[in-house]
N, C-alpha and C positions, 0 to 999 in steps of 0.2 A: 350090794354086799350084804352077806348074812350077818345078823347081830351076834351070833355066838361062834363066829369063825375063829379058828386058831391061827396062831402066828404061822405055823407050817402051811396051813391051807392058803393063807394070804400070799405067802412067798411063792408057793407053787403056782397060783393063778398069775401072779406078777411075772414069773419066769415064762409062763406060756404066752402071755401078751407080748413080752419082749421078743421071744423067738418068732412069733408071727410077724411082728413088725420088721425084724431083721431079715427074715426070709422072703419078705414081699408077699406073704400069704394073705395079708390083711388088705381089703380093698379100701379105697379112699373114703367111702361112705361110713365105714365103721371105725376109722382111725380116731376121730375126735372122741367118740363114745368110749373107746378102749383106753385112750390117753387119760380121760377123766377118771375111769375106773382105776387105772394104774396109779394116778395121783392119790386117790382115796386109799388104795392099798398101801402105798408108801407111808402115808400119814398114820394109818392104823398100825403098821409094823413099828414105826418110830415110837408111837405111844406105848405099845406093848413092851418094847425094849427098855424104854425109860422107866416104866413101872417095875419091871423085873430088876433093873439095875438098882433102883431105890430099895427094893425089898432085900436084895442080896447085901447091900451096904448095911442095912439095919441088922441083918443076921450076923454079919461079921463084927459089928460094933458091940454085940452082946458079950 
């Protein structure tokens, strides 16, 4: 995963992985690798959302 990936890019990649899994396009050999990437992307997105939520709360408290 890229260091400077945006939330939108991470979500887009995650959506592509899910679509490939659901459609059966992904072969069994790449399934584990893509699931690991998906897990990393989910964690990245959760971290980004938590950070933004904290920043928004700070702004609203001003």
